[in-house]
C-alpha positions as CSV (number, residue, x, y, z in Angstrom):
1,M,70.5,-75.6,135.8
2,I,67.2,-76.0,137.7
3,R,66.7,-79.1,140.0
4,V,63.5,-79.6,141.9
5,E,63.7,-82.5,144.3
6,N,60.9,-84.1,146.3
7,L,59.0,-80.9,146.8
8,H,56.0,-81.0,149.2
9,K,53.6,-78.2,150.0
10,S,50.3,-78.2,151.8
11,F,47.8,-75.4,152.6
12,G,45.9,-76.6,155.7
13,N,44.7,-80.1,154.9
14,K,45.1,-79.7,151.1
15,H,48.3,-81.3,149.8
16,V,49.2,-79.3,146.7
17,L,52.6,-80.7,145.9
18,R,53.4,-84.4,146.6
19,G,57.0,-85.2,146.0
20,L,57.4,-83.1,142.9
21,T,60.7,-83.8,141.1
22,F,62.0,-82.5,137.8
23,S,65.0,-80.7,136.3
24,V,65.5,-78.1,133.5
25,K,68.7,-78.3,131.4
26,R,70.7,-75.3,130.5
27,G,69.5,-73.6,127.3
28,E,66.2,-75.6,126.9
29,V,62.6,-74.6,127.0
30,Y,60.9,-76.9,129.6
31,G,57.1,-76.9,129.5
32,L,55.2,-77.5,132.7
33,L,51.7,-78.6,131.9
34,G,48.7,-79.9,134.0
35,P,45.1,-79.3,134.7
36,N,43.9,-76.5,137.1
37,G,44.9,-77.5,140.6
38,A,47.8,-79.7,139.6
39,G,50.2,-77.4,141.5
40,K,51.9,-75.4,138.7
41,T,51.4,-71.9,140.2
42,T,52.5,-73.1,143.7
43,T,55.6,-74.5,142.0
44,I,56.4,-71.2,140.3
45,N,55.8,-69.3,143.5
46,I,58.3,-71.5,145.4
47,L,60.8,-71.2,142.5
48,C,60.5,-67.4,142.8
49,N,61.0,-67.6,146.6
50,L,57.5,-66.2,147.2
51,L,56.5,-69.4,149.0
52,H,58.5,-71.9,151.1
53,A,58.1,-75.6,150.5
54,D,57.3,-77.8,153.5
55,E,59.8,-80.4,152.3
56,G,62.2,-80.8,149.4
57,K,64.9,-78.8,147.7
58,I,65.3,-76.5,144.7
59,T,68.7,-75.5,143.3
60,I,69.5,-73.0,140.5
61,E,73.0,-73.1,139.1
62,G,73.8,-75.3,142.1
63,K,72.6,-72.8,144.6
64,T,69.7,-73.5,146.9
65,I,67.0,-70.9,146.3
66,S,67.2,-68.0,148.7
67,E,67.0,-64.2,148.5
68,S,70.4,-64.2,146.8
69,T,69.2,-66.4,143.9
70,R,66.6,-64.0,142.8
71,Y,69.2,-62.3,140.6
72,L,69.5,-65.5,138.6
73,V,65.8,-65.6,137.7
74,G,63.6,-63.4,135.6
75,V,59.8,-63.9,136.0
76,V,56.9,-63.0,133.8
77,P,53.6,-63.8,135.6
78,Q,50.2,-64.3,134.0
79,E,49.2,-60.7,134.6
80,T,51.2,-57.8,133.4
81,A,53.6,-57.0,136.3
82,I,55.1,-53.7,135.2
83,Y,53.9,-50.2,135.8
84,K,51.3,-49.3,133.2
85,D,51.6,-45.5,133.8
86,L,55.3,-45.6,133.2
87,T,57.0,-45.8,129.8
88,C,58.9,-48.8,128.6
89,T,62.2,-47.0,129.3
90,E,61.1,-45.9,132.7
91,N,60.1,-49.4,133.6
92,L,63.4,-50.8,132.5
93,S,65.3,-48.2,134.4
94,F,63.3,-48.7,137.6
95,F,63.7,-52.5,137.6
96,A,67.3,-52.3,136.6
97,S,68.1,-50.2,139.6
98,I,66.3,-52.7,141.9
99,Y,68.6,-55.4,140.6
100,G,71.7,-53.2,141.1
101,V,72.2,-52.5,137.4
102,T,73.3,-48.8,137.3
103,G,75.2,-46.1,135.4
104,V,76.6,-46.8,132.0
105,Q,75.8,-50.5,132.3
106,K,72.2,-49.7,132.8
107,T,71.9,-47.3,129.9
108,R,73.6,-49.8,127.5
109,R,71.5,-52.7,128.7
110,I,68.2,-50.8,128.2
111,R,69.2,-49.6,124.7
112,A,70.2,-53.2,123.8
113,L,67.0,-54.7,125.0
114,L,64.7,-52.1,123.3
115,K,66.5,-52.7,120.1
116,M,66.7,-56.5,120.3
117,F,62.9,-56.8,120.9
118,N,61.8,-54.1,118.5
119,L,60.6,-51.8,121.3
120,D,62.6,-48.8,120.2
121,E,59.6,-47.0,118.7
122,Y,57.7,-47.5,121.9
123,A,60.5,-46.6,124.3
124,D,58.8,-43.4,125.5
125,T,55.2,-44.8,125.3
126,E,53.3,-45.5,128.5
127,V,52.7,-49.3,128.9
128,R,48.9,-48.8,129.2
129,R,48.8,-47.4,125.7
130,L,50.3,-50.6,124.2
131,S,48.3,-53.6,123.0
132,G,48.1,-56.7,125.1
133,G,50.8,-58.4,123.0
134,W,53.2,-55.5,123.3
135,Q,52.6,-55.2,127.0
136,R,53.5,-58.8,127.4
137,R,56.6,-58.2,125.3
138,A,57.6,-55.3,127.4
139,N,57.1,-57.4,130.6
140,I,59.4,-60.0,129.2
141,V,62.1,-57.4,128.4
142,V,61.9,-56.0,131.9
143,A,62.3,-59.5,133.3
144,L,65.6,-59.7,131.3
145,V,67.0,-56.4,132.4
146,H,69.4,-57.9,135.0
147,S,70.6,-60.7,132.6
148,P,69.1,-63.6,134.4
149,V,70.2,-67.2,133.6
150,V,66.6,-68.5,133.9
151,L,63.4,-67.0,132.6
152,I,60.1,-68.2,134.0
153,L,57.1,-67.6,131.8
154,D,53.7,-68.3,133.5
155,E,51.0,-68.6,130.8
156,P,52.8,-66.1,128.5
157,T,50.2,-65.9,125.8
158,L,47.1,-66.0,128.1
159,G,44.4,-63.7,126.7
160,L,46.3,-62.7,123.5
161,D,44.8,-62.9,120.1
162,L,46.2,-65.3,117.5
163,E,48.6,-62.8,115.8
164,A,50.0,-61.7,119.1
165,R,50.5,-65.3,120.2
166,Y,52.5,-66.0,117.1
167,E,54.6,-62.9,117.6
168,L,55.3,-63.9,121.2
169,W,56.3,-67.4,120.1
170,K,58.9,-65.9,117.8
171,L,60.2,-63.8,120.7
172,I,60.5,-66.9,122.9
173,E,62.3,-68.8,120.1
174,T,64.7,-65.9,119.8
175,L,65.4,-66.1,123.5
176,R,65.9,-69.9,123.3
177,D,68.3,-69.6,120.4
178,S,70.3,-67.0,122.4
179,G,70.9,-69.6,125.1
180,V,68.3,-68.4,127.7
181,T,67.0,-71.3,129.9
182,I,63.2,-71.1,130.0
183,L,60.6,-72.7,132.3
184,L,57.2,-72.2,130.7
185,T,53.7,-73.1,132.0
186,T,50.8,-73.1,129.6
187,H,47.4,-74.6,128.9
188,Q,47.9,-74.2,125.2
189,L,49.1,-77.6,124.1
190,D,50.0,-76.4,120.6
191,E,52.2,-73.8,122.3
192,A,54.0,-76.5,124.2
193,E,54.5,-78.6,121.1
194,K,55.9,-75.6,119.2
195,L,58.3,-74.2,121.8
196,C,59.3,-76.9,124.3
197,S,62.2,-79.3,123.9
198,R,60.9,-81.3,127.0
199,I,57.6,-81.4,128.7
200,G,56.5,-82.4,132.2
201,I,52.8,-83.1,132.7
202,M,51.7,-82.5,136.3
203,Q,48.9,-84.4,138.0
204,E,48.0,-84.1,141.6
205,G,51.2,-82.3,142.7
206,R,53.7,-84.6,141.0
207,I,55.1,-85.2,137.5
208,A,53.0,-87.9,135.9
209,A,55.0,-88.0,132.7
210,E,58.0,-86.3,131.3
211,G,60.0,-86.3,128.1
212,S,60.4,-85.0,124.6
213,L,57.3,-84.9,122.4
214,R,58.5,-88.0,120.6
215,Q,59.0,-89.8,123.9
216,L,55.6,-88.7,125.3
217,R,53.8,-90.0,122.2
218,E,54.9,-93.5,123.2
219,L,52.4,-93.3,126.1
220,V,49.4,-93.4,123.7
221,P,48.9,-97.0,122.6
222,A,48.6,-96.3,118.9
223,K,50.5,-95.6,115.7
224,Q,47.5,-93.6,114.4
225,L,44.1,-92.4,115.8
226,A,40.7,-92.5,114.2
227,T,38.0,-90.1,115.5
228,I,34.6,-91.6,114.8
229,E,31.1,-90.0,114.4
230,T,28.4,-92.7,114.7
231,T,24.9,-93.3,116.0
232,D,25.9,-96.8,117.3
233,K,29.0,-96.5,119.5
234,E,28.5,-99.9,121.0
235,A,28.7,-101.6,117.6
236,V,31.8,-99.7,116.6
237,I,33.5,-100.5,119.9
238,R,32.6,-104.2,119.5
239,R,34.1,-104.3,116.0
240,A,37.3,-102.4,117.2
241,L,37.7,-104.9,120.2
242,S,37.3,-107.8,117.8
243,L,40.2,-106.4,115.8
244,G,42.3,-106.1,119.0
245,W,42.2,-102.3,119.0
246,A,41.9,-100.1,122.1
247,Y,39.5,-97.2,122.2
248,R,39.2,-94.0,124.2
249,C,36.3,-91.6,124.8
250,Y,37.7,-88.0,125.0
251,G,35.0,-85.5,125.8
252,G,32.3,-88.0,124.7
253,Q,34.0,-88.5,121.3
254,L,34.9,-92.0,120.3
255,T,38.6,-92.4,119.3
256,L,40.1,-95.7,118.1
257,C,43.7,-96.5,118.7
258,L,45.2,-98.1,115.5
259,P,48.2,-100.4,115.6
260,Q,49.5,-99.2,112.3
261,E,48.8,-96.4,109.8
262,F,45.8,-97.0,107.6
263,T,44.4,-95.3,104.4
264,L,40.9,-94.1,104.8
265,K,39.6,-96.8,102.5
266,S,41.4,-99.6,104.3
267,F,40.0,-98.3,107.6
268,V,36.5,-98.0,106.4
269,D,36.5,-101.5,104.9
270,R,37.0,-102.9,108.4
271,F,33.8,-101.2,109.6
272,E,31.6,-102.0,106.6
273,G,27.9,-102.2,107.5
274,L,28.1,-100.0,110.6
275,A,26.4,-96.6,111.0
276,I,29.5,-94.4,110.7
277,S,28.8,-90.9,109.5
278,S,32.4,-89.6,109.5
279,V,36.0,-90.7,110.2
280,A,39.1,-88.6,110.7
281,L,42.5,-90.2,110.7
282,H,45.3,-88.3,112.5
283,Q,48.6,-88.7,114.2
284,V,49.1,-88.9,117.9
285,G,49.6,-85.4,119.3
286,L,50.3,-83.8,122.6
287,E,46.6,-83.4,123.2
288,H,46.1,-87.2,123.2
289,V,49.1,-87.7,125.4
290,Y,47.8,-85.1,127.9
291,L,44.4,-86.7,128.1
292,E,45.9,-90.2,128.4
293,V,48.1,-89.2,131.3
294,T,45.7,-87.0,133.2
295,R,42.9,-89.7,132.6
296,H,39.8,-87.6,133.2
297,R,36.9,-90.0,133.0
298,D,33.8,-89.8,130.8
299,Q,31.5,-92.7,131.4
300,T,29.0,-91.9,128.7
301,V,30.2,-94.6,126.3
302,P,29.4,-98.2,127.3
303,D,32.1,-100.9,127.3
304,P,30.4,-104.0,125.9
305,S,33.1,-106.4,126.8
306,D,34.3,-104.6,130.0
307,A,37.8,-104.7,128.4
308,R,39.1,-101.8,130.4
309,S,42.8,-102.5,129.6
310,V,42.6,-103.8,126.0
311,P,46.1,-103.4,124.6
312,C,46.6,-101.7,121.3
313,P,49.1,-103.9,119.5
314,R,51.9,-102.0,117.9
315,G,54.2,-103.3,115.2
316,S,56.0,-105.5,117.7
317,G,52.8,-106.5,119.5
318,S,53.9,-104.7,122.6
319,G,51.3,-103.3,125.1
320,P,50.6,-99.7,125.8
321,G,53.4,-97.5,126.8
322,R,56.2,-100.0,126.1
323,G,59.0,-99.2,123.8
324,A,59.3,-95.7,125.2
325,S,62.7,-94.1,125.7
326,S,64.4,-94.8,129.0
327,H,64.4,-91.1,129.6
328,L,60.6,-91.2,129.8
329,R,59.1,-91.8,133.2
330,T,55.6,-92.1,134.4
331,E,54.4,-92.2,138.0
332,P,52.4,-95.3,139.1
333,S,49.3,-93.1,139.4
334,A,49.4,-92.2,135.8
335,R,50.2,-95.6,134.2
336,P,48.9,-95.4,130.6
337,G,47.9,-99.1,130.2
338,R,44.4,-98.7,131.6
339,R,41.3,-97.7,129.7
340,A,41.3,-93.9,129.7
341,S,38.2,-91.9,128.8
342,G,38.8,-88.2,129.2
343,T,37.2,-84.9,128.9
344,S,38.7,-82.0,127.0
345,R,41.6,-80.2,128.5
346,R,40.3,-76.7,127.8
């Protein structure tokens, strides 16, 4: 459906994309994640033919992107990109005409979209009078007016309240279930977990890790994680290292990588006598994968043994990142086997 191959883009001396390669399968929701400056927006602009790559190739439905391929793509940017002083129907009619949808076909398409996405009652309402969530919904409907095969959503829930986010998630799930192929960028990791069948994590202009959520979890060297509150981090780290466990410091918070699942009691027994005020046991989530891959450093926690790459033995005794699916790839610059101590993603 979408193939991005060896994409390079520079602005002056700044290299934004460095051999970016990924593909989006027909009918899936592919999430493109990454910190600010990773190259997500530049990638979207090239996909939309608003920028030209210095090197590389993008194809949609086997066609190299050009002015003619814009009919294959619907785009919803971060900011509302429809006319706020026009009604929903007027916006749909205007953009349908731009894409060559006219006459009876246009009338039927507009009616169908308004009904499908529950915009009937707002059909004659000016967009500026709608809430942020309904404006975003109207923008998505306009992006679908010419029946594109690919829908690009750039931070679709940015700035929306919780209820509006959930409503928009339902809308995206409806589109996915109807067979629309979706490329989604987001900083909301729970959003990516909820909606995406595959995820690509960008770092410094390339894909640092890619796969399903299950595959990506294999990058974190743990079966379970323990977040620790303590007044003596050095002592806790020494005890963890003596057990052969790895640790991470995400945003200054100490997290231990456990080789198997523990009950709270069995975990606490292993740290008896240490000044631990609270322990939270939890499963590996996309947040931990993201921090492991992007590897933002926080040097506030000492490393008593200088064990920067202490493996976290899994059930088979394998080191970090092993046992992952063959469909999961990581670039050399984002190898997960090193000690990673990261700051929060948000």
